[in-house]
C-alpha positions as CSV (number, residue, x, y, z in Angstrom):
1,M,-2.6,8.1,-2.6
2,C,0.5,6.0,-3.1
3,I,1.4,6.5,-6.8
4,R,4.8,4.9,-5.9
5,D,2.9,1.7,-6.4
6,S,3.1,2.4,-10.1
7,N,6.7,1.3,-10.4
8,K,5.5,-2.3,-10.6
9,I,3.1,-1.4,-13.3
10,V,5.8,0.5,-15.3
11,H,8.1,-2.4,-15.1
12,L,5.5,-4.8,-16.7
13,S,6.4,-6.3,-20.1
14,P,4.3,-5.1,-23.1
15,A,2.5,-8.8,-23.0
16,Q,1.8,-8.3,-19.3
17,R,0.5,-4.7,-19.7
18,K,-1.9,-6.1,-22.3
19,R,-3.5,-8.5,-19.8
20,G,-4.0,-5.7,-17.2
21,V,-3.4,-5.5,-13.4
22,I,-5.4,-6.5,-10.3
23,C,-4.9,-5.6,-6.7
24,A,-6.8,-6.0,-3.2
25,S,-7.0,-2.8,-1.2
26,A,-9.7,-0.7,0.4
27,G,-7.7,2.5,0.1
28,N,-4.7,4.3,-1.1
29,H,-3.0,1.2,-2.8
30,A,-6.3,0.9,-4.7
31,Q,-6.4,4.5,-5.9
32,G,-2.7,4.4,-6.8
33,V,-3.0,1.2,-9.0
34,A,-6.1,2.5,-10.7
35,L,-4.5,5.9,-11.4
36,A,-1.2,4.4,-12.8
37,A,-3.1,1.8,-15.0
38,Q,-5.3,4.7,-16.2
39,K,-2.2,6.9,-17.2
40,L,-0.8,3.7,-19.1
41,G,-3.8,2.9,-20.6
42,L,-4.3,-0.5,-18.9
43,R,-7.2,-2.4,-17.3
44,A,-7.1,-2.2,-13.6
45,V,-9.4,-4.8,-11.4
46,I,-9.5,-3.5,-7.8
47,V,-11.0,-5.9,-5.4
48,M,-12.3,-4.2,-2.1
49,P,-14.0,-5.5,1.0
50,T,-17.8,-4.9,0.9
51,T,-17.3,-2.8,4.0
52,T,-15.1,-0.2,2.1
53,P,-16.7,3.3,2.4
54,Q,-18.4,4.5,-0.8
55,I,-16.1,7.5,-1.1
56,K,-13.1,5.1,-1.6
57,I,-15.0,3.1,-4.2
58,D,-16.1,6.3,-6.0
59,A,-12.3,7.4,-5.9
60,V,-11.1,4.2,-7.5
61,K,-13.8,4.4,-10.2
62,K,-12.9,7.9,-11.0
63,R,-9.4,6.8,-11.6
64,G,-10.6,4.0,-14.2
65,G,-10.5,1.0,-11.8
66,E,-13.1,-1.7,-12.1
67,V,-14.2,-2.3,-8.6
68,V,-15.2,-5.8,-7.4
69,L,-16.5,-6.0,-3.9
70,A,-15.7,-9.3,-2.1
71,G,-15.8,-10.3,1.5
72,E,-16.0,-8.3,4.7
73,S,-12.4,-8.1,5.3
74,Y,-9.1,-7.3,3.5
75,D,-8.1,-10.9,3.9
76,A,-11.3,-12.0,2.0
77,A,-10.9,-9.5,-0.8
78,Y,-7.2,-10.5,-1.1
79,T,-8.1,-14.2,-1.6
80,H,-10.7,-13.2,-4.1
81,A,-8.2,-11.0,-6.0
82,L,-5.6,-13.9,-6.2
83,E,-8.5,-16.2,-7.6
84,L,-9.4,-13.6,-10.2
85,E,-5.6,-13.0,-11.1
86,K,-5.4,-16.7,-12.1
87,K,-8.8,-16.9,-13.8
88,Q,-8.3,-13.8,-15.8
89,K,-4.5,-14.0,-16.1
90,L,-3.9,-10.4,-14.7
91,N,-0.9,-9.2,-13.1
92,F,-1.2,-8.9,-9.2
93,V,0.2,-5.7,-7.6
94,H,0.9,-6.5,-4.2
95,P,0.8,-3.6,-1.9
96,F,4.1,-4.3,-0.2
97,D,5.6,-7.7,-0.9
98,D,7.2,-7.1,-4.3
99,P,10.7,-5.8,-5.2
100,D,9.3,-3.2,-7.7
101,V,6.8,-1.8,-5.3
102,I,9.4,-1.5,-2.6
103,A,11.8,0.2,-4.9
104,G,9.0,2.7,-5.6
105,Q,8.0,3.3,-2.0
106,G,11.9,3.5,-1.1
107,T,11.8,7.0,-2.6
108,I,10.2,8.2,0.6
109,G,13.3,7.6,2.6
110,M,15.3,9.6,0.1
111,E,12.9,12.4,0.1
112,I,13.0,12.8,3.8
113,L,16.9,12.6,3.8
114,R,16.9,15.4,1.1
115,Q,14.5,17.6,3.0
116,H,16.1,17.0,6.6
117,P,20.0,16.8,6.2
118,D,20.3,16.9,10.0
119,P,20.3,13.6,12.0
120,I,16.8,12.1,12.2
121,D,15.8,10.4,15.5
122,A,12.5,8.9,14.4
123,V,9.9,8.6,11.6
124,F,6.4,8.0,12.3
125,C,4.4,6.2,9.7
126,L,0.7,6.8,9.8
127,S,-1.5,3.7,8.7
128,L,1.0,2.8,5.9
129,I,2.0,-0.6,6.9
130,H,3.5,-1.6,3.6
131,I,5.6,1.5,3.5
132,S,6.7,1.0,7.1
133,L,7.9,-2.3,6.4
134,S,9.2,-2.3,2.8
135,A,10.4,1.1,2.1
136,L,11.7,2.8,5.0
137,Q,13.4,-0.1,6.6
138,H,15.3,-0.4,3.2
139,W,17.0,2.7,3.4
140,C,19.8,1.2,5.5
141,Y,22.5,2.9,3.3
142,C,21.8,5.9,5.5
143,P,24.5,5.9,8.2
144,R,22.1,7.4,10.8
145,Q,20.4,5.4,13.5
146,C,16.5,6.0,13.2
147,A,13.6,4.7,14.9
148,L,10.8,3.7,12.7
149,I,7.4,4.0,14.5
150,H,4.2,2.8,12.9
151,V,1.1,4.5,14.2
152,E,-2.5,3.7,13.4
153,Q,-6.0,4.0,14.7
154,V,-7.2,1.3,17.0
155,F,-10.2,0.6,14.7
156,A,-8.0,0.3,11.6
157,D,-5.6,-2.3,12.9
158,N,-3.3,-3.4,10.3
159,L,-0.6,-3.9,12.9
160,H,-1.5,-7.6,13.0
161,T,0.8,-7.9,10.1
162,L,3.7,-6.9,12.3
163,R,3.1,-9.1,15.1
164,G,6.3,-10.7,16.2
165,Q,8.2,-8.2,14.2
166,A,7.9,-5.0,16.3
167,V,7.2,-3.8,19.8
168,H,3.6,-2.8,20.2
169,K,2.4,-0.2,22.8
170,Q,-1.1,1.3,23.3
171,V,-0.8,5.1,23.3
172,D,-3.7,7.1,24.9
173,Q,-4.3,10.6,23.6
174,P,-7.4,12.4,24.7
175,G,-10.0,11.9,21.9
176,V,-7.7,9.9,19.8
177,E,-7.4,6.2,19.7
178,T,-3.9,5.2,18.3
179,R,-1.5,2.3,18.7
180,A,2.3,2.6,18.1
């Protein structure tokens, strides 16, 4: 769960907090937003695709999120979340395209540097597209050259967001379907 997403929620004004938050997600972002809102006593509406596994839905509910199932894909859920944001005057918490979320996720880079003082050749990010793009690429203050490699399962292809921004290579491992 990416509780670092809570940085956006923490920076909301008292008036914004009173209105609550909304996000679109089928996984960790949903749980992070729900948990952060729960800890701050805020309403959290989490829009998830209808194809979301029940275990993920239950995890969001356990953390106080109001689950709304909409569409069969993330894109459809995202569109519905934006509609609800306007209708209900909620505050949208984007999974990666927000300066406060980026700042919260940027702590990952600092943690890596604190734990590994020697030069780092590469960082592999597993199915965390928003962290790959927004956080780790923003720890440019680090004087070291480091490759950032995003890895995910073929059947969970979020890499389409990166098209045109990265090099794509199919990596075959016996029994494992991944793309780097």
